[in-house]
C-alpha positions as MATLAB code, in Angstrom:
seq = 'MSMLTPPGMGGKYRITGDRYPRMSRPRSRRRLMFTAFGSVLALGLVGWGTLQLIDVFSGDGGGGQKVRAAHGTGDCERGDKHPDGNAKSGRSDSGQSGQGGRTGGKLPKPSQITVNVYNATTRSGLAKDTAKELEKRGFKIGKVGNAPTQYDKKVKATGILLGAPGAGDGAFNVLGTQLAGAQTKNDARRGKDIDLIIGNGFKDLVEQKDANKALAALAKPSPAPSGSPCRS';
ca = [
     -80.307   11.129   64.682;
     -79.073    9.227   61.743;
     -77.408    5.871   62.071;
     -74.275    7.302   60.426;
     -73.782    9.938   63.125;
     -70.999    8.892   65.487;
     -72.051    8.471   69.091;
     -71.524   11.494   71.352;
     -71.172   14.016   68.512;
     -74.694   15.271   68.770;
     -76.484   17.062   66.054;
     -73.607   19.431   65.189;
     -71.884   16.823   63.028;
     -74.992   15.128   61.932;
     -74.840   13.525   58.493;
     -77.969   13.749   56.484;
     -79.031   12.946   52.952;
     -77.582   10.384   50.531;
     -74.227   12.139   49.741;
     -71.060   11.478   51.660;
     -67.791   13.452   51.857;
     -65.001   12.342   49.404;
     -61.892   11.123   51.216;
     -59.333   11.849   48.372;
     -55.965   13.656   48.348;
     -55.784   17.187   47.067;
     -55.168   17.504   43.346;
     -52.267   19.915   43.877;
     -50.046   17.133   45.282;
     -50.542   14.942   42.174;
     -49.660   17.798   39.910;
     -46.455   18.438   41.832;
     -45.454   14.772   41.523;
     -46.058   14.628   37.746;
     -44.262   17.920   37.232;
     -41.203   16.736   39.183;
     -41.076   13.416   37.287;
     -41.311   15.182   33.919;
     -38.497   17.558   34.846;
     -36.175   14.704   35.849;
     -36.947   12.838   32.612;
     -36.277   15.926   30.484;
     -32.966   16.604   32.215;
     -31.928   12.985   31.669;
     -32.655   13.157   27.940;
     -30.716   16.418   27.587;
     -27.707   14.973   29.411;
     -27.694   11.798   27.270;
     -27.830   13.824   24.058;
     -24.930   16.001   25.220;
     -22.765   12.944   25.925;
     -23.490   11.552   22.451;
     -22.385   14.788   20.786;
     -19.177   14.902   22.833;
     -18.423   11.266   21.926;
     -18.912   11.908   18.201;
     -16.708   14.975   17.939;
     -13.990   13.778   20.308;
     -13.448   10.576   18.280;
     -13.289    8.320   21.359;
     -16.008    5.945   20.237;
     -17.569    4.526   17.132;
     -19.018    7.908   16.209;
     -15.546    9.451   16.048;
     -14.353    6.706   13.733;
     -17.263    7.392   11.381;
     -16.372   11.073   11.261;
     -12.751   10.276   10.360;
     -13.872    7.816    7.718;
     -16.178   10.383    6.174;
     -13.225   12.730    5.716;
     -11.288   10.011    3.902;
      -8.311    9.825    6.267;
      -8.339    6.035    6.537;
      -4.929    4.423    6.932;
      -3.136    7.795    6.919;
      -4.238    8.396   10.522;
      -2.477    5.226   11.587;
       0.790    6.513   10.148;
       0.743    4.399    6.991;
       2.344    6.037    3.998;
       0.303    6.553    0.897;
       1.814    4.898   -2.227;
       3.979    7.566   -3.828;
       5.996    5.667   -6.442;
       9.334    6.042   -4.668;
      12.109    3.765   -5.907;
      12.432    0.424   -4.157;
      15.637   -1.425   -3.625;
      16.246   -4.386   -5.903;
      17.405   -6.379   -2.926;
      14.742   -8.140   -0.938;
      14.866   -9.122    2.744;
      16.028  -12.581    1.744;
      18.973  -11.151   -0.170;
      17.576  -11.987   -3.584;
      17.677   -9.638   -6.522;
      14.160   -9.029   -7.727;
      13.134   -8.651  -11.337;
      11.321   -5.367  -11.561;
      12.199   -4.511   -7.952;
      13.257   -0.974   -8.884;
      10.403    1.400   -9.623;
      12.098    4.413  -11.112;
      15.308    6.347  -11.611;
      18.037    6.162  -14.214;
      19.248    2.606  -14.821;
      22.548    1.600  -16.410;
      22.382   -0.052  -19.807;
      23.649   -3.645  -20.172;
      26.567   -2.287  -22.243;
      27.637   -0.257  -19.199;
      27.852   -3.315  -16.927;
      30.915   -5.567  -16.892;
      30.146   -9.090  -15.717;
      32.684  -11.637  -14.495;
      31.165  -15.104  -14.856;
      32.299  -17.856  -12.483;
      31.151  -21.477  -12.267;
      30.607  -22.836   -8.746;
      29.078  -26.139   -9.946;
      30.577  -29.409  -11.143;
      29.226  -28.918  -14.670;
      31.998  -27.994  -17.031;
      31.714  -25.180  -19.574;
      28.793  -23.555  -17.769;
      30.530  -20.235  -17.154;
      31.735  -19.984  -20.764;
      28.320  -20.684  -22.274;
      26.587  -18.270  -19.920;
      29.111  -15.535  -20.667;
      28.527  -15.886  -24.412;
      24.779  -15.567  -23.980;
      25.105  -12.497  -21.779;
      27.413  -10.933  -24.345;
      24.765  -11.450  -27.019;
      22.321   -9.597  -24.813;
      24.554   -6.555  -24.628;
      26.562   -7.069  -21.429;
      30.319   -6.607  -21.280;
      32.154   -9.748  -20.230;
      35.219   -9.645  -17.990;
      36.763  -12.731  -16.439;
      35.384  -16.234  -17.043;
      36.354  -19.322  -15.068;
      35.809  -21.386  -11.941;
      34.465  -19.743   -8.801;
      36.830  -18.754   -5.970;
      37.419  -21.344   -3.264;
      35.052  -19.681   -0.797;
      32.174  -20.187   -3.251;
      33.220  -23.237   -5.266;
      30.596  -26.010   -4.875;
      29.038  -24.061   -1.995;
      26.299  -22.110   -3.748;
      22.926  -23.872   -3.556;
      20.888  -21.060   -5.098;
      20.628  -20.172   -8.773;
      23.547  -17.845   -8.400;
      25.115  -14.936   -6.556;
      25.583  -11.396   -7.833;
      28.643   -9.986   -6.077;
      29.705   -6.359   -6.345;
      30.525   -3.078   -4.639;
      27.868   -1.388   -2.471;
      27.051    0.996   -5.330;
      25.970   -1.935   -7.515;
      22.669   -2.033   -5.652;
      21.724    1.298   -7.229;
      20.837   -0.360  -10.518;
      23.412   -2.829  -11.866;
      22.135   -5.667   -9.678;
      18.588   -4.995  -10.877;
      19.532   -4.988  -14.560;
      21.619   -8.162  -14.369;
      19.016   -9.753  -12.096;
      16.488   -9.707  -14.940;
      18.643  -12.293  -16.731;
      18.927  -14.733  -13.855;
      15.861  -15.541  -11.752;
      16.319  -16.081   -8.032;
      19.915  -14.873   -7.777;
      21.144  -13.615   -4.414;
      23.035  -10.335   -4.047;
      26.084   -9.609   -1.916;
      28.500   -6.731   -1.527;
      32.239   -6.784   -1.018;
      35.002   -4.212   -0.588;
      35.855   -3.787   -4.271;
      36.019   -0.305   -5.724;
      35.260   -1.143   -9.336;
      31.841   -1.245  -10.960;
      32.146   -4.781  -12.340;
      29.870   -7.535  -11.054;
      30.655  -11.180  -10.398;
      28.029  -13.672  -11.488;
      28.722  -16.859   -9.541;
      26.607  -19.686  -10.972;
      25.186  -22.025   -8.320;
      23.747  -25.533   -8.260;
      20.193  -24.250   -8.716;
      21.035  -22.749  -12.107;
      19.385  -24.278  -15.173;
      19.489  -21.531  -17.742;
      19.193  -17.789  -18.150;
      15.761  -16.231  -18.393;
      14.478  -16.226  -21.966;
      15.571  -13.069  -23.710;
      12.047  -11.873  -24.512;
      11.062  -12.168  -20.853;
      14.256  -10.455  -19.768;
      13.563   -7.590  -22.178;
      10.076   -7.172  -20.717;
      11.544   -7.065  -17.221;
      14.062   -4.418  -18.293;
      11.280   -2.325  -19.819;
       9.290   -2.604  -16.597;
      12.296   -1.359  -14.631;
      12.723    1.666  -16.893;
       9.016    2.563  -16.904;
       7.375    1.263  -13.744;
       3.616    1.012  -13.445;
       1.962    4.092  -11.926;
       1.011    3.993   -8.273;
      -2.642    3.127   -7.483;
      -4.912    6.165   -7.637;
      -6.303    7.532   -4.405;
      -6.483   10.626   -2.283;
      -3.040   11.525   -0.882;
      -2.450   11.776    2.835;
      -2.307   15.289    4.209;
      -0.580   16.436    7.315;
];
């Protein structure tokens, strides 16, 4: 009996020769494990790819933003209006009449605007001299004198353009090209004349050549920047 034969087992389980039985697991179990792992990995990759596609086309993440940008929507999707060249009011938020603030529409000619010139400063003859210069530039001159009590020596700005609400449709813009930094106000008058109340900040009217350029810019505004229009 060989030395490798366990005691009591006799010759039935006798081990002979120089080969021994292999104590390894069946190959079928390994194959099942690798197959299961591969299936789980494949399902995970498919699920991740599906989520990426949903994210891109739903626009919830960065992918959706890239899709919108590729279609050129840009600021239009945020509700911003595309520049369309609509007319702007000549009156700014600060109440000042802007030179070139109007961007289109029919403007009155200086000969169609009657200006009353009032002096709210302590400098004598200022209203008279200003009225003469405006008349040379084509404006009609109405009353000339000292400013009413409510404005006399109380205007710190260059001046005030005072008129009916309809004056903001163009007359303020045209007269505003002659006087830089003038404020605009409306009163209850029914006429179309405008009061020019000269304030302490006044030095002189805008040079005529510059005023003419400003008038030309009002009549023929620059075209709006080119770009793809927003679509609904």
